[in-house]
C-alpha positions as CSV (number, residue, x, y, z in Angstrom):
1,X,16.0,-28.9,-18.6
2,X,16.9,-32.2,-19.8
3,X,19.7,-32.6,-22.2
4,X,22.5,-35.0,-23.2
5,X,24.2,-37.3,-20.7
6,X,25.9,-35.5,-17.8
7,X,29.2,-36.9,-18.9
8,X,30.4,-35.2,-22.1
9,X,32.6,-37.6,-23.9
10,X,34.6,-35.2,-26.1
11,X,34.7,-31.7,-27.4
12,X,32.5,-32.6,-30.3
13,X,29.6,-33.6,-28.0
14,X,27.0,-30.9,-27.1
15,X,25.5,-30.7,-23.7
16,X,22.0,-29.3,-24.5
17,X,20.8,-26.5,-22.2
18,X,17.8,-25.1,-23.9
19,X,16.3,-24.6,-27.3
20,X,14.0,-22.1,-29.1
21,X,12.0,-22.2,-32.3
22,X,12.9,-20.0,-35.4
23,X,9.8,-20.0,-37.5
24,X,7.6,-17.2,-39.1
25,X,5.1,-17.5,-36.2
26,X,7.5,-18.0,-33.3
27,X,11.2,-16.7,-33.2
28,X,13.4,-14.8,-30.8
29,X,12.4,-11.2,-31.6
30,X,15.6,-10.0,-30.2
31,X,17.1,-11.1,-33.6
32,X,14.9,-8.9,-35.8
33,X,11.6,-7.3,-36.5
34,X,10.4,-10.2,-38.6
35,X,11.3,-13.8,-39.5
36,X,13.5,-12.9,-42.5
37,X,15.4,-10.4,-40.5
38,X,15.9,-12.9,-37.6
39,X,17.2,-15.4,-40.1
40,X,19.5,-13.0,-41.7
41,X,21.0,-12.2,-38.2
42,X,22.1,-15.8,-38.2
43,X,23.2,-16.0,-41.8
44,X,20.2,-18.5,-42.6
45,X,17.9,-18.7,-45.4
46,X,14.3,-17.8,-44.4
47,X,12.7,-21.1,-45.2
48,X,9.0,-21.3,-44.5
49,X,9.3,-24.5,-42.4
50,X,11.8,-22.7,-40.1
51,X,14.4,-24.0,-37.7
52,X,15.1,-25.1,-34.3
53,X,17.9,-23.5,-32.3
54,X,19.6,-25.7,-29.8
55,X,21.8,-23.9,-27.3
56,X,24.4,-25.8,-25.4
57,X,28.1,-26.3,-24.4
58,X,30.8,-28.6,-25.9
59,X,33.1,-30.7,-23.8
60,X,35.4,-27.8,-23.1
61,X,32.5,-25.6,-22.0
62,X,32.3,-23.5,-25.1
63,X,29.0,-21.9,-26.1
64,X,27.4,-23.2,-29.3
65,X,24.1,-22.7,-31.2
66,X,23.3,-25.6,-33.3
67,X,20.7,-25.0,-36.0
68,X,18.5,-28.0,-37.0
69,X,15.7,-28.3,-39.5
70,X,13.7,-30.8,-37.4
71,X,11.4,-28.2,-36.0
72,X,8.9,-30.7,-34.7
73,X,11.6,-32.4,-32.5
74,X,12.5,-29.1,-31.0
75,X,8.9,-28.1,-30.5
76,X,8.1,-31.3,-28.5
77,X,11.2,-30.8,-26.4
78,X,10.2,-27.2,-25.5
79,X,6.6,-28.3,-24.8
80,X,7.8,-31.1,-22.6
81,X,10.1,-28.7,-20.6
82,X,7.4,-26.2,-20.3
83,X,5.3,-28.8,-18.6
84,X,8.1,-29.7,-16.2
85,X,8.9,-33.0,-17.9
86,X,12.3,-34.4,-18.9
87,X,13.1,-34.6,-22.5
88,X,16.5,-35.8,-24.0
89,X,16.8,-33.4,-27.0
90,X,19.4,-35.2,-29.3
91,X,18.9,-34.0,-32.9
92,X,20.0,-36.4,-35.6
93,X,23.2,-35.4,-37.3
94,X,21.3,-35.3,-40.7
95,X,19.1,-32.5,-39.3
96,X,21.9,-30.2,-38.3
97,X,22.1,-27.1,-40.6
98,X,25.1,-25.6,-39.1
99,X,26.7,-24.8,-35.7
100,X,27.2,-21.1,-34.7
101,X,29.6,-20.1,-32.0
102,X,28.1,-18.3,-29.0
103,X,24.5,-17.8,-27.9
104,X,22.1,-15.2,-29.3
105,X,20.1,-15.3,-26.0
106,X,21.0,-15.1,-22.3
107,X,21.0,-18.6,-20.8
108,X,21.0,-18.7,-16.9
109,X,22.1,-22.4,-16.6
110,X,25.4,-24.2,-17.4
111,X,26.4,-27.7,-18.1
112,X,27.8,-29.6,-15.0
113,X,31.3,-31.1,-15.2
114,X,32.7,-28.7,-17.9
115,X,34.3,-25.3,-17.8
116,X,32.1,-22.3,-17.3
117,X,30.4,-21.0,-20.6
118,X,32.8,-19.1,-22.9
119,X,33.1,-18.3,-26.4
120,X,34.9,-21.0,-28.5
121,X,38.4,-20.3,-29.8
122,X,38.6,-18.9,-33.4
123,X,38.9,-21.5,-36.2
124,X,42.3,-20.9,-37.8
125,X,41.0,-22.4,-41.2
126,X,38.0,-20.3,-41.2
127,X,40.0,-17.2,-40.4
128,X,42.3,-17.9,-43.2
129,X,39.3,-18.2,-45.6
130,X,37.7,-15.1,-44.2
131,X,34.7,-17.0,-43.1
132,X,35.2,-17.0,-39.3
133,X,32.0,-15.7,-37.7
134,X,32.1,-13.5,-34.5
135,X,30.4,-15.4,-31.6
136,X,26.8,-14.7,-31.0
137,X,25.9,-12.8,-27.9
138,X,22.8,-11.5,-26.2
139,X,22.2,-7.8,-26.3
140,X,23.4,-5.5,-23.5
141,X,20.4,-4.8,-21.2
142,X,22.0,-1.8,-19.8
143,X,21.4,0.2,-23.1
144,X,18.4,0.9,-25.1
145,X,17.9,0.1,-28.8
146,X,15.9,-2.1,-31.3
147,X,16.8,-5.4,-29.6
148,X,16.0,-4.1,-26.2
149,X,12.8,-2.6,-27.3
150,X,11.7,-5.9,-28.8
151,X,12.7,-7.7,-25.5
152,X,10.6,-5.2,-23.6
153,X,7.6,-5.9,-25.7
154,X,8.1,-9.7,-25.2
155,X,8.3,-9.0,-21.4
156,X,5.0,-7.2,-21.6
157,X,3.4,-10.0,-23.6
158,X,4.6,-12.6,-21.0
159,X,3.5,-10.6,-18.0
160,X,0.5,-8.8,-19.4
161,X,-1.6,-8.7,-16.2
162,X,1.2,-7.1,-14.3
163,X,1.6,-4.3,-16.8
164,X,-2.1,-3.9,-17.4
165,X,-2.5,-3.3,-13.7
166,X,-0.7,0.1,-14.0
167,X,-3.4,1.4,-16.2
168,X,-6.9,2.0,-14.7
169,X,-9.9,1.3,-16.9
170,X,-11.2,4.8,-16.5
171,X,-8.0,6.1,-18.2
172,X,-7.8,3.4,-20.7
173,X,-11.4,3.3,-22.0
174,X,-12.8,6.8,-21.3
175,X,-12.6,9.7,-23.8
176,X,-9.6,12.0,-23.2
177,X,-8.4,15.4,-24.2
178,X,-7.5,15.4,-27.9
179,X,-10.1,13.0,-28.9
180,X,-12.7,14.2,-31.5
181,X,-16.2,14.0,-31.0
182,X,-16.6,10.9,-33.1
183,X,-14.2,9.1,-30.8
184,X,-11.0,9.5,-33.1
185,X,-7.8,11.3,-32.2
186,X,-7.1,14.5,-34.3
187,X,-4.0,14.0,-36.3
188,X,-4.2,10.3,-35.9
189,X,-3.0,7.5,-38.3
190,X,-5.7,8.2,-41.0
191,X,-5.2,12.0,-41.1
192,X,-2.9,14.3,-42.9
193,X,-1.3,15.5,-39.6
194,X,-3.1,18.8,-39.8
195,X,-5.7,18.0,-37.2
196,X,-8.4,17.5,-39.7
197,X,-9.6,14.0,-39.4
198,X,-9.9,12.0,-42.5
199,X,-10.9,8.7,-40.7
200,X,-11.0,7.6,-37.1
201,X,-7.9,6.3,-35.4
202,X,-7.2,4.5,-32.3
203,X,-7.4,6.5,-29.0
204,X,-4.1,7.4,-27.5
205,X,-4.5,7.8,-23.7
206,X,-3.7,11.1,-22.2
207,X,-1.8,12.0,-19.0
208,X,-3.7,10.4,-16.1
209,X,-3.1,13.3,-13.8
210,X,-3.9,16.0,-16.4
211,X,-7.3,17.1,-15.1
212,X,-7.3,15.5,-11.6
213,X,-7.5,17.4,-8.3
214,X,-5.1,16.7,-5.4
215,X,-7.0,13.8,-4.0
216,X,-7.4,12.2,-7.4
217,X,-3.7,12.7,-8.2
218,X,-2.7,11.1,-4.9
219,X,-4.9,8.1,-5.5
220,X,-3.5,7.8,-9.1
221,X,0.0,7.9,-7.7
222,X,-0.8,5.2,-5.1
223,X,-2.3,2.9,-7.8
224,X,0.8,3.6,-10.0
225,X,3.0,2.5,-7.2
226,X,1.0,-0.6,-6.7
227,X,1.2,-1.4,-10.4
228,X,4.9,-1.0,-10.4
229,X,5.3,-3.4,-7.5
230,X,3.3,-6.0,-9.4
231,X,5.5,-5.6,-12.3
232,X,8.8,-6.2,-10.4
233,X,9.2,-9.6,-12.1
234,X,8.8,-8.2,-15.6
235,X,11.3,-5.4,-15.7
236,X,12.4,-4.1,-19.1
237,X,15.9,-4.0,-20.4
238,X,17.6,-1.1,-18.7
239,X,15.5,-1.7,-15.5
240,X,13.0,1.0,-16.1
241,X,9.5,-0.6,-15.9
242,X,7.6,2.7,-16.4
243,X,4.1,3.0,-18.1
244,X,3.6,6.4,-19.4
245,X,0.3,7.8,-20.6
246,X,1.9,10.4,-23.1
247,X,-1.0,11.9,-25.0
248,X,-0.6,12.1,-28.8
249,X,3.0,11.1,-28.9
250,X,4.2,11.4,-32.6
251,X,6.1,8.1,-32.3
252,X,2.9,6.3,-31.2
253,X,1.0,7.9,-34.1
254,X,3.7,6.7,-36.5
255,X,3.6,3.1,-35.2
256,X,-0.2,3.0,-35.5
257,X,-0.1,4.4,-39.0
258,X,2.4,1.8,-40.0
259,X,0.3,-1.0,-38.3
260,X,-2.7,0.2,-40.3
261,X,-0.5,0.0,-43.4
262,X,0.3,-3.6,-42.8
263,X,-3.5,-4.5,-43.2
264,X,-3.5,-3.3,-46.7
265,X,0.1,-4.3,-47.6
266,X,1.2,-7.4,-45.7
267,X,4.7,-7.0,-44.3
268,X,7.4,-9.6,-44.2
269,X,6.4,-12.9,-42.4
270,X,6.5,-12.6,-38.6
271,X,6.2,-8.8,-38.5
272,X,2.7,-9.4,-37.0
273,X,2.1,-12.4,-34.8
274,X,-1.0,-13.7,-33.0
275,X,-0.8,-16.0,-30.0
276,X,-3.1,-17.3,-27.4
277,X,-4.6,-15.1,-24.7
278,X,-7.1,-15.9,-21.9
279,X,-10.8,-16.2,-22.8
280,X,-11.5,-15.6,-26.6
281,X,-8.8,-13.0,-26.9
282,X,-5.6,-13.1,-28.9
283,X,-2.3,-11.5,-28.0
284,X,-1.0,-9.4,-31.0
285,X,2.8,-8.5,-31.3
286,X,3.7,-6.2,-34.2
287,X,7.0,-4.6,-34.9
288,X,8.3,-1.9,-37.3
289,X,11.2,0.3,-37.8
290,X,11.8,1.9,-34.4
291,X,8.6,0.6,-32.6
292,X,7.0,-2.5,-31.1
293,X,3.5,-3.0,-30.1
294,X,1.9,-5.7,-27.9
295,X,-2.0,-5.7,-27.4
296,X,-4.8,-7.9,-26.6
297,X,-7.8,-8.0,-28.9
298,X,-10.2,-7.5,-26.1
299,X,-8.1,-4.7,-24.4
300,X,-5.6,-1.9,-24.9
301,X,-2.2,-1.7,-26.5
302,X,1.3,-0.8,-25.3
303,X,3.9,0.7,-27.6
304,X,7.6,1.0,-27.1
305,X,9.8,3.2,-29.2
306,X,13.5,3.5,-29.9
307,X,13.3,7.2,-29.3
308,X,11.8,6.9,-25.9
309,X,14.2,4.6,-23.8
310,X,12.5,2.3,-21.4
311,X,9.1,3.8,-21.6
312,X,5.8,2.0,-22.2
313,X,3.3,4.2,-24.0
314,X,-0.4,3.3,-23.7
315,X,-2.9,3.3,-26.5
316,X,-6.4,3.4,-25.1
317,X,-9.2,1.2,-26.4
318,X,-11.3,3.9,-28.0
319,X,-13.6,3.1,-30.9
320,X,-11.1,2.2,-33.6
321,X,-8.3,0.2,-31.8
322,X,-10.6,-2.9,-31.7
323,X,-10.9,-2.8,-35.5
324,X,-7.2,-2.5,-36.0
325,X,-6.3,-5.4,-33.7
326,X,-9.0,-7.6,-35.4
327,X,-7.6,-6.8,-38.8
328,X,-4.0,-7.5,-37.5
329,X,-5.1,-10.7,-36.0
330,X,-6.7,-11.8,-39.3
331,X,-3.6,-11.4,-41.3
332,X,-1.0,-12.4,-38.6
333,X,1.0,-15.7,-38.5
334,X,0.0,-18.1,-35.8
335,X,1.9,-21.0,-34.1
336,X,0.7,-24.3,-35.6
């Protein structure tokens, strides 16, 4: 990516390595379940216009995240880089909101001609005033938690085709055990949990090998291995790219119930986001306490849970999931 000149004149200069947007419609979800939470993680006010986060190194090689309010400038730079074009991102000093030590995201490149990336030394004056901030750092991908769960959902959204290949259409779209005669799942999001349906809910796919014979099971195993190979470039934090068809997992039911609740009572901005997908579809990203969901409006959904480390739980298309996804898309924030 293009940045400032290769020669860094002094320690106050910043060699720009990359940048990301921090807006209600597009923010690093590793920072939080929604836009206000992501801003709070950086001690920023959740202004509706948003921010740009510029990640780079100073003349000594120290890592810095510079927050700017010129969102359009950062957006143009990111779009240019995505197209393989050079772009010299040099925000005006008047647009700088603050400079935070460290990087909240992992950056695979480094500035030439300076020391290797490292955290800046503590500011003695800030320490004396009790205002010194601990350097930002990306989450540890060897463990599982809310940040890793959200990173996993991001990975699925970016590599949807690879993950979707692990679920055959017969499993994802056909009725399965536990589904009521009207196409709903007993004990689903709109029930009282007793198994008496008070309204149809999205279909939760059951175990693919549940009622298969030896030949079908062997074939399903071969398909699963092929799907895992296709997803090698999209591994989850913790290195466990497993798609599981769990039946009526209570965590999935809880996530779907909360997603239904968002339709009636809109959550904080960014809790539900809608972005481009091939064809006329939209990609839906929704998060809540302990869960993340990624889905396509013309297809199925995947759910990740804090309580099930590294697993991807599949929600089949059924009769009601399309309605839920359409409703979420209607109330979601979208990139401008």
